C-alpha positions as CSV (number, residue, x, y, z in Angstrom):
1,M,0.0,0.4,0.0
2,P,1.5,3.2,-1.1
3,V,1.4,5.9,1.3
4,A,-0.7,8.0,-0.8
5,S,-3.8,5.7,-0.1
6,L,-3.3,6.2,3.3
7,W,-3.2,10.2,3.8
8,V,-4.8,12.7,1.3
9,A,-2.2,15.1,1.9
10,S,0.5,16.5,-1.1
11,P,4.3,16.9,0.5
12,T,4.8,20.1,2.2
13,E,7.7,20.7,4.6
14,I,9.7,18.1,4.3
15,S,9.3,17.4,0.5
16,S,11.2,20.5,0.2
17,I,14.4,19.2,1.2
18,L,14.1,16.0,-0.9
19,R,13.4,17.6,-4.0
20,S,16.7,18.8,-4.4
21,S,17.9,15.4,-5.1
22,E,14.7,13.5,-6.9
23,G,16.1,13.6,-10.1
24,R,18.9,11.5,-9.0
25,R,16.9,9.2,-7.0
26,Q,14.4,8.5,-9.3
27,E,16.8,6.7,-11.4
28,N,16.9,4.7,-8.7
29,S,13.4,4.8,-7.5
30,K,12.9,0.8,-7.5
31,S,11.0,-0.6,-4.5
32,L,12.3,-3.0,-1.4
33,H,8.6,-4.0,-1.7
34,G,6.7,-3.6,-4.7
35,S,8.0,0.5,-5.6
36,W,9.4,3.3,-3.5
37,S,6.9,6.4,-2.4
38,S,8.7,9.6,-3.1
39,N,5.3,11.6,-1.0
40,F,5.9,12.1,2.6
41,I,3.8,14.2,4.7
42,G,5.5,17.6,6.3
43,G,4.0,20.6,8.1
44,F,5.0,19.6,11.9
45,N,2.7,21.5,14.4
46,Q,4.4,21.6,17.5
47,R,1.6,19.2,19.4
48,K,1.9,18.7,22.9
49,S,3.4,15.4,22.2
50,A,7.7,15.4,23.8
51,L,8.6,14.2,20.3
52,K,9.9,17.2,19.0
53,F,11.9,18.1,21.7
54,F,12.8,15.2,22.6
55,F,14.8,14.6,19.1
56,E,15.4,18.6,19.2
57,S,17.0,18.6,22.2
58,L,18.3,15.2,22.4
59,S,16.0,13.2,25.1
60,L,14.6,9.4,25.6
61,K,11.8,8.2,27.6
62,T,10.8,4.5,29.0
63,G,10.8,2.9,32.4
64,N,10.7,-0.1,34.6
65,H,8.0,-1.5,37.2
66,G,9.8,-0.4,40.1
67,S,9.3,3.1,39.7
68,F,5.5,3.1,39.1
69,R,4.8,2.8,43.0
70,V,6.3,6.2,42.9
71,L,4.6,7.9,40.0
72,S,1.4,6.8,41.1
73,S,2.2,8.6,44.6
74,L,1.8,11.8,42.9
75,V,-1.8,11.4,41.9
76,V,-4.1,13.5,43.8
77,N,-6.9,11.8,44.0
78,P,-6.3,8.3,41.9
79,A,-8.2,5.9,40.6
80,E,-7.0,2.7,42.2
81,K,-8.2,0.4,39.9
82,M,-6.9,2.2,36.5
83,A,-4.0,3.3,38.3
84,L,-3.0,-0.5,38.9
85,S,-4.1,-1.4,35.3
86,S,-2.1,1.3,33.3
87,E,0.9,0.3,35.6
88,K,0.7,-3.3,34.9
89,R,0.3,-2.4,31.3
90,I,3.2,-0.3,30.5
91,A,5.4,-2.2,33.0
92,D,5.2,-5.6,30.9
93,V,6.1,-3.6,27.9
94,V,9.0,-2.2,29.6
95,L,10.2,-5.5,31.2
96,R,9.8,-7.0,27.3
97,Q,11.8,-4.5,26.1
98,A,14.7,-4.5,28.8
99,S,14.7,-8.7,28.5
100,L,15.4,-8.3,25.0
101,V,18.4,-5.8,25.6
102,K,19.7,-8.0,28.5
103,E,19.7,-11.0,26.5
104,K,21.3,-9.2,23.9
105,V,18.9,-11.0,21.3
106,R,17.0,-9.5,18.4
107,P,12.8,-9.7,18.5
108,E,11.6,-13.2,17.6
109,R,10.3,-12.7,14.4
110,V,13.7,-11.4,13.0
111,T,15.4,-13.8,10.6
112,E,17.8,-13.7,8.5
113,S,15.4,-14.3,5.5
114,R,13.7,-11.4,7.1
115,Q,16.7,-9.5,6.8
116,E,17.5,-10.5,3.1
117,R,14.0,-9.7,2.1
118,I,14.4,-5.7,3.3
119,V,17.8,-5.3,1.5
120,D,16.3,-7.5,-1.3
121,G,20.0,-7.5,-2.8
122,N,19.9,-3.3,-3.4
123,L,22.5,-1.6,-0.5
124,D,22.7,1.3,-2.0
125,L,18.8,2.0,-2.0
126,L,18.8,1.1,1.7
127,D,22.4,3.6,2.3
128,E,20.0,6.1,0.5
129,A,16.8,5.6,2.6
130,Y,19.2,5.8,5.8
131,E,20.8,9.0,3.9
132,R,17.5,10.7,3.5
133,C,16.6,10.3,7.2
134,G,19.6,11.8,8.3
135,E,18.4,14.8,5.9
136,I,15.0,15.0,7.6
137,C,16.4,14.9,10.9
138,A,19.0,17.4,10.2
139,E,16.3,19.7,9.0
140,Y,14.0,19.6,11.9
141,A,15.8,18.3,14.8
142,K,19.3,20.5,14.3
143,T,20.5,20.0,17.8
144,F,19.8,16.2,18.2
145,Y,21.3,15.9,14.6
146,L,24.6,17.0,15.4
147,G,24.1,14.9,18.8
148,T,24.0,11.8,16.9
149,L,26.8,12.6,15.2
150,L,29.1,11.3,18.4
151,M,27.3,7.7,17.9
152,T,28.5,5.0,15.6
153,P,27.4,5.1,12.2
154,E,25.2,2.2,12.7
155,R,23.7,3.4,16.0
156,R,23.1,7.0,14.3
157,R,21.4,5.7,11.3
158,A,19.4,3.4,13.0
159,I,18.1,6.6,15.6
160,W,17.6,8.4,12.3
161,A,15.1,6.0,10.8
162,I,13.4,6.2,14.6
163,Y,13.0,9.7,14.3
164,V,11.2,9.4,11.1
165,W,8.7,7.1,11.7
166,C,7.6,8.8,14.8
167,R,7.5,12.0,13.4
168,R,5.3,11.0,10.2
169,T,3.2,9.0,12.8
170,D,2.4,12.2,14.8
171,E,1.9,14.1,11.3
172,L,-1.2,11.7,11.0
173,V,-3.1,13.2,14.1
174,D,-1.3,16.9,14.1
175,G,-0.4,17.6,10.6
176,P,-1.9,19.8,8.1
177,N,-4.5,17.1,7.0
178,A,-5.5,15.8,10.6
179,A,-8.7,16.5,9.8
180,H,-8.9,13.8,7.3
181,V,-7.5,11.1,9.4
182,T,-9.7,8.4,11.1
183,P,-9.4,5.6,13.3
184,T,-9.6,3.5,10.3
185,A,-6.5,5.4,8.6
186,L,-4.4,4.8,11.9
187,D,-5.4,0.8,11.7
188,R,-3.9,0.6,8.2
189,W,-0.8,2.8,9.7
190,G,-0.7,0.0,12.1
191,G,-0.7,-2.8,9.5
192,R,1.7,-1.0,7.6
193,L,3.6,-1.3,10.4
194,N,3.3,-5.1,11.2
195,D,4.8,-5.3,7.6
196,L,7.7,-3.3,8.2
197,F,8.7,-5.4,11.5
198,E,8.5,-8.2,9.5
199,G,10.7,-7.1,6.8
200,R,8.3,-5.9,4.1
201,P,8.3,-2.0,3.8
202,Y,6.4,0.0,1.8
203,D,8.5,3.0,0.7
204,M,12.2,4.0,1.4
205,L,11.9,5.8,4.7
206,D,9.7,2.4,5.8
207,A,12.9,0.6,5.0
208,A,15.4,2.2,6.8
209,L,13.2,1.5,10.0
210,A,12.9,-2.3,8.6
211,D,16.6,-2.6,8.5
212,T,16.7,-1.0,12.1
213,V,14.6,-3.1,14.0
214,S,16.3,-6.5,12.3
215,K,19.5,-5.6,13.7
216,F,18.4,-4.1,17.0
217,P,16.7,-5.9,20.2
218,V,13.8,-3.3,19.6
219,D,10.2,-4.6,20.5
220,V,7.2,-3.5,18.1
221,Q,5.0,-3.0,21.2
222,P,6.2,0.8,21.9
223,F,5.7,1.7,18.3
224,K,1.8,0.3,18.5
225,D,1.4,2.3,21.5
226,M,2.8,5.4,20.2
227,I,-0.5,4.9,17.4
228,E,-2.4,4.3,20.4
229,G,-1.8,7.8,21.4
230,M,-2.8,9.2,18.0
231,R,-6.1,7.4,18.5
232,M,-6.5,8.7,22.4
233,D,-5.9,12.1,21.0
234,L,-8.6,11.8,17.9
235,R,-11.0,10.6,20.7
236,K,-10.4,12.5,23.8
237,S,-9.9,16.2,24.5
238,R,-10.3,16.1,28.8
239,Y,-8.5,13.7,31.0
240,M,-10.3,13.0,34.3
241,N,-7.2,12.3,36.6
242,F,-3.5,12.1,36.7
243,D,-3.8,8.6,35.6
244,E,-5.1,9.0,32.2
245,L,-2.9,11.6,31.4
246,Y,0.1,9.9,32.9
247,L,-1.0,6.8,29.9
248,Y,-1.1,9.6,27.6
249,C,2.1,10.5,28.2
250,Y,3.7,7.5,27.9
251,Y,1.5,6.9,24.6
252,V,3.0,9.8,22.9
253,A,6.3,10.3,24.8
254,G,7.6,7.2,26.9
255,T,7.4,5.0,23.9
256,V,10.1,6.9,22.1
257,G,12.5,5.7,24.6
258,L,11.8,1.8,24.4
259,M,12.2,2.3,20.9
260,S,15.6,4.4,21.3
261,V,17.5,2.7,24.1
262,P,18.5,-0.4,22.6
263,V,19.7,1.9,19.8
264,M,21.7,4.0,22.3
265,G,23.1,1.2,24.2
266,I,23.9,0.9,28.0
267,D,27.5,1.6,29.3
268,T,29.4,-1.8,29.7
269,D,30.3,-0.9,33.2
270,S,26.7,0.0,34.3
271,Q,26.1,-1.2,37.6
272,M,22.3,-0.5,37.4
273,P,19.6,-2.9,36.5
274,T,18.5,-2.9,32.8
275,E,15.2,-2.0,34.3
276,K,16.2,1.2,35.9
277,V,18.1,2.6,33.4
278,Y,14.6,2.3,31.3
279,S,12.7,3.5,34.2
280,A,14.6,6.7,34.2
281,A,14.4,6.7,30.8
282,L,10.6,6.9,31.0
283,A,10.4,9.4,33.8
284,L,12.2,11.7,31.5
285,G,9.7,11.4,28.6
286,I,6.9,12.2,31.2
287,A,8.4,15.2,32.5
288,N,9.1,16.3,29.0
289,Q,5.8,15.7,28.2
290,L,4.1,17.2,31.1
291,T,6.4,20.2,30.5
292,N,4.8,20.7,27.2
293,I,1.5,20.7,28.8
294,L,2.1,23.1,31.0
295,R,3.9,25.5,28.8
296,D,0.9,24.9,26.1
297,V,-2.3,25.6,28.5
298,G,-3.5,28.5,26.5
299,E,-2.5,27.4,23.1
300,D,-4.1,24.0,23.6
301,A,-7.5,25.9,25.2
302,R,-8.2,27.6,21.9
303,R,-8.1,24.5,20.4
304,G,-10.7,23.2,22.9
305,R,-8.4,21.3,24.5
306,I,-7.3,20.6,28.4
307,Y,-4.6,18.2,29.3
308,L,-5.0,18.9,33.0
309,P,-6.4,16.4,35.4
310,Q,-10.1,17.3,35.7
311,D,-10.0,16.2,39.6
312,E,-7.1,18.4,40.7
313,L,-8.7,21.4,38.6
314,A,-11.6,21.1,40.8
315,Q,-9.7,20.6,44.0
316,A,-8.0,23.8,43.2
317,G,-11.3,25.3,42.8
318,L,-10.9,25.8,39.1
319,S,-13.1,24.8,36.1
320,D,-12.5,24.4,32.2
321,E,-14.3,27.8,32.1
322,D,-11.3,29.5,34.0
323,I,-8.7,27.7,31.7
324,F,-10.7,29.1,28.6
325,E,-10.5,32.6,29.8
326,G,-7.4,32.4,30.6
327,K,-7.1,34.5,34.0
328,V,-3.9,34.5,36.2
329,T,-5.4,34.2,39.7
330,D,-3.8,32.7,43.1
331,K,-6.0,29.7,42.5
332,W,-4.3,29.5,39.5
333,R,-0.7,30.1,40.9
334,I,-0.8,27.3,43.4
335,F,-2.3,24.8,41.0
336,M,0.3,25.5,38.5
337,K,2.5,25.3,41.2
338,Q,1.9,21.7,42.3
339,Q,2.1,21.0,38.5
340,I,5.4,22.1,38.2
341,Q,6.6,20.7,41.4
342,R,5.4,17.1,39.9
343,A,7.0,17.5,36.5
344,R,10.2,18.2,38.5
345,K,10.0,15.4,40.4
346,F,10.1,13.2,37.1
347,F,13.2,15.2,35.9
348,A,14.7,14.3,39.6
349,E,13.9,10.6,38.7
350,A,15.0,10.8,35.0
351,E,18.6,11.9,36.5
352,Q,19.3,8.6,38.5
353,G,19.7,6.8,34.9
354,V,21.1,8.9,31.9
355,S,24.8,8.8,33.1
356,E,24.4,4.6,32.5
357,L,23.9,5.2,28.7
358,S,26.6,4.4,26.3
359,P,29.4,7.0,26.6
360,A,28.2,8.4,22.8
361,S,24.9,8.7,24.0
362,R,24.9,10.7,27.1
363,W,25.6,13.8,26.2
364,P,22.5,14.4,24.0
365,V,20.2,13.1,26.9
366,W,21.7,15.4,29.6
367,A,21.3,18.3,27.3
368,S,17.8,17.6,26.4
369,L,16.8,16.9,30.3
370,L,19.1,20.2,31.4
371,L,17.3,22.5,28.4
372,Y,14.0,21.4,28.7
373,R,13.5,21.6,32.6
374,Q,14.2,25.1,32.3
375,I,10.9,25.7,30.4
376,L,9.3,25.4,34.1
377,D,11.6,27.8,35.1
378,S,10.4,30.0,32.5
379,I,6.6,29.6,33.6
380,E,7.4,30.6,36.9
381,A,9.4,33.8,35.7
382,N,6.0,34.4,33.6
383,D,4.1,34.4,36.9
384,Y,2.4,31.4,35.9
385,D,0.7,32.9,32.8
386,N,1.0,30.0,30.3
387,F,-2.4,31.6,28.8
388,T,-0.5,34.1,26.7
389,K,2.9,34.3,27.1
390,R,5.0,31.2,25.7
391,A,7.8,30.0,27.7
392,Y,11.2,29.4,26.4
393,V,14.5,29.0,26.9
394,K,16.9,32.1,25.8
395,K,19.4,31.1,23.5
396,S,22.3,32.2,25.9
397,R,21.1,30.1,28.5
398,K,20.8,27.3,26.2
399,L,24.7,27.7,25.0
400,L,25.8,27.6,28.7
401,S,23.7,24.3,29.0
402,L,25.7,22.6,26.5
403,P,29.0,22.2,27.8
404,L,27.5,21.5,31.3
405,A,25.7,18.8,30.0
406,Y,28.8,17.4,28.3
407,V,30.6,17.4,31.3
408,R,27.8,15.5,33.2
409,A,27.9,13.2,30.3
410,M,31.4,12.5,30.8
411,G,31.0,11.4,34.4
412,G,30.0,8.1,33.5
413,P,27.9,5.3,35.3
414,S,27.4,5.3,39.1
415,K,29.0,8.9,39.6
416,H,25.5,10.4,39.9
417,L,25.8,13.9,40.8
418,S,22.1,15.4,41.1
419,L,21.9,19.0,39.0
420,G,18.2,19.1,40.1
421,K,19.2,23.1,41.8
422,V,21.2,24.3,39.3
423,Y,18.5,26.4,36.9
424,M,15.9,26.2,39.6
């Protein structure tokens, strides 16, 4: 099934990157599974998903069962049965991925014949597929792209492929043609994902990811869960409690870490259990996502969406109408202080595992953590007005953060020193 049958749109932003070399590429437009598709949806609208900053500021996200009790304790008014259900669901996915990494094996369905189907005798086209993923990454996630250059060539290319798939998935519900996307279209995208994991890519960009998952111990479930997050965005505009919101954050952000950690790798000198490294990664994904939500309250309200726990709003004496009116009151300041405190707890938890990553992968992840956490400081500096003012990190502070992140990354495993107060 070509891309055009899934989307109604014509190429936009990303296609402009590809046109410059399209003439040369058309000569080799043979398929790894029928025919290469030259159409790729562009236009990234900076949705709440932590996806953009994950890759632009170099983040990663995942988790483990051991941390979920801490996360649940942050719920002001938890729906206990649902909380346990969410924890169990995420824990199962995390433990499965962690076991693949610990055993250093590829998923069960990876076979030599599958890899042969992906390559199909044309390594030049596969190299070109990775090259195009790198071009897209360089254009839309410049800082992250530079960070990937520190990785080994194989890891670098694999991360590019994962980035492109996540971006394409995000575009389904937040791109210029989101109004045309239905649950059926997402089902088709899920079916296409299954084919990709079986070594039957639909186009050039799929082929890069198909090759990646044939080489690294990446499980398919996080990819499926990200698609589920897109389904959630189609049907939900309110979240009754933090447990619901937490699950959403996992779907659209935490999943990226489960996809990426197996590629980024864990330091061979690390003494930390694999599951705990994933736990810290998940915490960073949740922290980034919550930060995006707090930053974009006004923007989301103008689209009729509120990504804040309804029960906690009610406890603070606030309602949807207060959000839509956009007035900064004492009640709102108190509420925001509590939400920011929660996000910072997730950032603090994330620090515990970042230094356990492979040396070449630490710097980009530390950069993400230090940079993104500063958005919370900016919300405070704006007197909690996230209705009319957009919190951002000044370029000078970004530049200062990068060398600090590099120094922190050089600390290595089991040399953790909290930087939680550096930018507070």
